[in-house]
C-alpha positions in Angstrom: 116.1 81.6 128.4 116.8 83.3 131.1 114.9 83.4 134.8 113.5 86.8 134.0 112.3 85.8 129.9 110.4 82.5 132.2 108.6 84.8 134.8 105.1 84.7 134.2 104.2 89.0 134.9 100.8 90.8 134.0 100.6 94.2 133.0 97.7 96.1 133.1 97.7 98.8 129.7 94.6 101.7 130.2 92.1 102.2 127.7 90.0 105.1 127.6 87.0 104.3 126.8 84.9 100.7 125.5 84.8 102.0 122.3 88.6 101.9 121.6 88.5 99.1 123.4 85.7 97.2 121.5 88.4 98.6 117.6 91.3 97.2 119.4 89.6 93.3 120.4 88.8 93.1 116.6 85.3 91.8 115.4 84.7 89.1 117.6 88.0 89.3 119.4 89.8 88.1 116.2 92.8 90.5 117.3 92.4 90.0 121.0 92.3 86.0 119.4 95.9 86.8 117.1 97.4 87.8 120.1 96.9 85.2 122.2 98.7 82.9 119.8 101.5 84.1 118.2 102.9 85.5 121.4 101.5 83.6 124.4 100.0 85.7 126.2 96.6 85.9 127.6 94.1 88.9 127.2 91.4 89.4 129.7 89.2 92.3 129.4 88.8 94.8 131.8 86.8 98.1 132.8 89.2 100.4 131.9 92.1 98.4 130.0 93.3 96.0 129.2 95.2 92.7 131.4 98.2 91.1 129.9 99.0 87.6 131.9 101.8 86.0 130.2 106.1 85.4 129.9 107.9 88.3 130.8 109.1 89.3 127.3 106.3 87.8 125.4 103.3 89.7 127.8 106.0 93.1 126.6 105.8 92.4 123.6 102.0 92.3 123.9 101.2 95.4 126.0 103.6 97.6 123.4 101.9 96.1 120.1 98.4 97.1 122.6 99.4 100.3 122.6 100.9 101.6 119.1 96.9 100.2 118.5 95.5 101.8 120.5 96.9 105.5 119.8 96.1 104.4 115.8 92.4 104.3 116.6 92.3 106.3 118.7 93.6 108.9 116.2 91.3 107.4 114.0 92.9 104.8 111.9 91.1 101.5 111.4 92.7 98.5 112.2 93.4 95.0 110.1 94.2 91.6 110.7 97.9 92.7 108.4 98.3 95.5 110.3 98.0 93.4 113.4 100.7 91.3 112.3 103.2 93.3 111.1 103.1 95.6 114.7 104.2 92.1 116.2 107.1 92.0 113.6 107.7 94.5 114.9 107.7 93.7 118.3 109.8 90.9 117.3 112.3 93.0 116.5 112.6 94.9 118.3 111.3 98.5 116.0 107.7 98.2 117.7 109.0 102.3 119.1 109.2 103.1 115.1 105.5 102.5 114.6 104.5 105.4 116.6 102.9 107.6 113.7 101.9 104.9 111.6 98.3 103.9 110.6 98.2 107.8 111.3 98.6 110.0 108.3 96.1 110.2 105.4 97.6 110.0 101.8 94.1 111.4 100.4 90.0 109.7 101.7 88.8 108.0 98.9 85.6 108.7 97.2 83.9 105.7 99.4 85.4 107.3 102.8 88.6 105.9 102.7 91.3 106.2 104.6 94.6 105.8 102.4 97.8 106.0 104.3 101.2 103.7 104.8 100.7 100.6 106.8 104.7 99.1 107.0 108.0 101.5 107.7 108.8 101.5 104.6 105.6 102.6 103.1 106.3 105.7 105.5 109.7 106.7 103.9 108.2 106.1 100.3 105.5 108.9 101.4 107.6 110.9 103.2 110.7 110.7 100.2 108.1 111.7 97.7 106.9 114.8 99.6 110.2 115.7 99.9 112.1 114.8 96.1 110.8 115.7 93.2 112.4 112.7 91.7 111.7 109.3 93.4 112.4 106.6 93.1 110.8 102.6 94.7 112.3 100.0 94.1 110.7 97.4 95.4 108.8 92.9 95.4 105.3 93.1 94.0 102.5 94.0 96.9 104.8 96.4 98.5 102.4 99.4 97.5 105.4 101.2 95.1 102.3 102.0 92.7 98.9 102.0 94.6 100.9 105.3 97.2 102.4 106.6 94.0 99.1 107.1 92.1 97.1 108.3 95.8 99.9 111.1 95.9 99.2 112.2 92.5 95.5 112.3 92.9 96.2 113.9 96.8 98.5 116.8 95.0 96.0 116.9 91.4 92.4 117.2 94.7 95.0 120.3 97.0 95.7 122.1 93.6 99.7 121.2 93.0 99.0 120.0 89.7 97.0 120.8 87.0 97.4 116.9 85.5 98.3 112.9 85.7 100.3 111.1 83.8 100.6 107.8 84.3 102.8 105.7 82.2 104.2 102.1 81.4 106.7 100.0 79.9 104.1 98.4 76.9 107.0 95.2 77.1 104.5 92.1 76.2 103.4 94.5 72.5 106.7 95.4 71.8 105.0 98.8 72.6 104.4 98.5 68.7 100.5 98.9 69.5 99.9 100.2 65.7 98.0 96.8 64.8 96.3 96.4 67.6 92.1 98.0 66.2 90.4 101.3 68.4 92.4 104.2 69.5 95.6 104.7 72.2 93.2 103.5 74.8 91.5 100.4 73.3 95.3 99.6 71.9 96.5 99.7 75.4 93.9 98.7 77.9 95.4 95.5 79.2 98.7 96.6 79.5 97.1 99.4 81.3 95.4 98.0 84.1 96.5 98.0 87.2 97.2 102.0 86.9 93.6 101.8 86.2 92.5 99.7 89.1 94.3 102.1 91.2 92.7 105.5 90.2 89.2 103.4 90.1 89.9 102.3 93.8 90.8 106.3 94.4 88.7 107.7 92.4 84.6 106.9 91.6 84.0 104.8 87.4 82.7 108.4 86.4 85.0 110.7 87.9 87.8 108.7 86.7 86.9 109.1 82.8 85.7 113.0 83.1 89.4 113.2 84.0 90.3 110.6 81.3 88.6 113.1 78.6 89.8 116.3 79.7 92.8 114.7 79.5 93.5 115.7 83.1 94.2 112.9 83.8 96.1 110.2 81.1 97.3 106.7 81.2 99.7 105.8 78.2 102.1 103.7 77.1 105.9 105.1 77.8 106.3 105.3 73.6 103.3 107.7 73.8 105.6 110.4 76.2 108.6 110.8 73.6 109.3 114.1 72.2 106.4 115.4 74.5 107.1 118.2 78.2 104.9 117.9 81.0 104.6 120.9 83.5 102.3 121.3 86.6 102.5 117.4 86.5 102.5 114.1 88.5 104.3 111.5 86.3 104.2 107.9 87.9 106.2 105.2 85.3 105.0 102.3 86.7 107.0 98.7 86.2 110.0 100.4 85.5 112.4 97.7 85.3 111.3 96.7 81.8 113.0 99.7 80.5 115.7 99.9 78.6 118.3 102.6 79.6 117.1 105.0 76.9 113.9 105.8 77.3 114.7 105.7 81.3 116.9 108.9 79.7 113.6 109.5 77.6 110.8 109.5 80.9 113.0 111.7 83.2 114.1 114.0 80.6 110.2 114.6 80.0 109.6 116.5 83.7 108.6 119.7 83.2 108.1 123.0 85.3 105.9 122.2 88.1 105.9 118.5 87.9 107.0 115.5 90.1 108.1 111.9 89.4 107.7 108.7 90.6 109.9 106.1 88.5 108.5 102.3 90.5 109.5 98.7 89.2 111.5 95.7 91.2 114.3 94.9 89.0 113.9 90.9 90.4 111.0 90.8 87.4 112.8 91.5 84.2 110.5 90.9 81.0 113.5 92.8 78.8 114.7 90.2 76.0 118.3 88.6 77.4 121.2 90.6 77.4 119.5 93.8 77.6 120.7 96.0 80.1 116.7 97.4 82.2 117.6 101.5 82.8 115.7 100.6 86.5 118.8 99.6 86.9 121.5 101.7 85.4 119.5 104.8 86.6 120.3 103.1 90.4 123.8 104.6 89.6 124.1 107.2 87.1 121.1 108.9 89.5 123.0 108.0 93.2 124.1 111.6 93.9 122.2 114.1 92.2 120.7 116.1 94.8 117.0 116.0 94.4 117.1 112.8 93.4 115.3 109.6 96.6 116.0 106.0 95.8 113.6 103.7 98.0 114.6 100.4 98.9 110.9 98.4 99.4 111.4 94.6 100.8 109.0 91.7 101.8 108.5 93.0 104.9 106.3 95.8 103.6 104.7 93.7 101.4 101.0 94.5 102.6 99.0 92.0 101.1 98.0 88.7 102.4 100.4 87.4 104.0 101.2 84.6 101.5 103.3 87.1 99.4 106.0 87.7 102.2 106.4 84.3 102.4 106.0 83.1 98.7 108.2 86.7 98.4 111.4 85.0 100.9 111.5 81.6 99.8 112.4 83.0 95.7 115.2 85.5 97.0 116.4 82.4 99.2 116.2 80.4 95.7 118.3 82.5 93.7 120.5 82.7 96.7 121.1 79.5 96.5 121.3 79.2 93.5 124.1 82.2 92.8 125.9 80.3 95.1 128.4 78.0 93.2 127.7 74.0 94.9 131.3 73.4 97.4 131.8 69.3 97.5 133.0 67.8 100.5 137.1 68.7 99.9 135.3 72.7 99.9 136.3 73.4 96.0 133.5 73.7 93.8 132.2 71.2 91.2 133.7 70.8 88.1 131.5 70.1 84.5 132.1 67.2 83.1 
């Protein structure tokens, strides 16, 4: 560590008013304590600003994070502890400047008044791709907001009358998509498989409104197999869990696109549930459509996970384990072990 890094400095981050200060500090100073613990600095709230005391590098990082937090809350955002941790990670990677407009873009406001906005740089790229392209593929691990943000964009488009209806689909792979033997109508048959899509809808709209939209067929939540032979005009279409489609199913789905339609396909190619030897349509489509104009592929990583912090570490551990498993074991002579 250099002498500059060891040198202790003090930085004053101006805060325009007490309300902003309280929102940045968090409930019972939760965010203040988080920054102090993670960066090894001391923060002191003074009239007109926050003083940062500590080693030069850590103090400068803390000041950068605080400035971004202030900019976000000043524009009406409500930060969580996960948001603060994400900003800390960006500061450590030297990417904090890229977060200037993060948290401030509102996709839609829920019925309960909650603002839905991208929470990571990857999510921001994903939202931007959905605005700019009619066909978007979002590929990444669980917890990165692939499905929820797609449904949020669909609800926003419906509210703004950009589309006339929303179609949410999933391959019901656990039932082999042969649901006729199950009791009830189509919605009762597929309900267990479609539940994550309903959950997203209920978080964005109240229960009664969702039910009315479904009754009027303004919103359809259906298994992929039920899309065959249909064309969807003026619709926002989301295909979730697309890693569990076959190449033929993926082609069938994509060719349902009508005039004025927008399609978002989401999936995690590390969690394929297809029978052994069956190629995933989501894996193949990356090669087939990679050079097609109007198509966007967005890749999210564990850095975009917005669930419990432990989820990110779990994903990293599994990825490391998979890499080790694919790497041949080598003996002390640098030779691969032979099976006896």
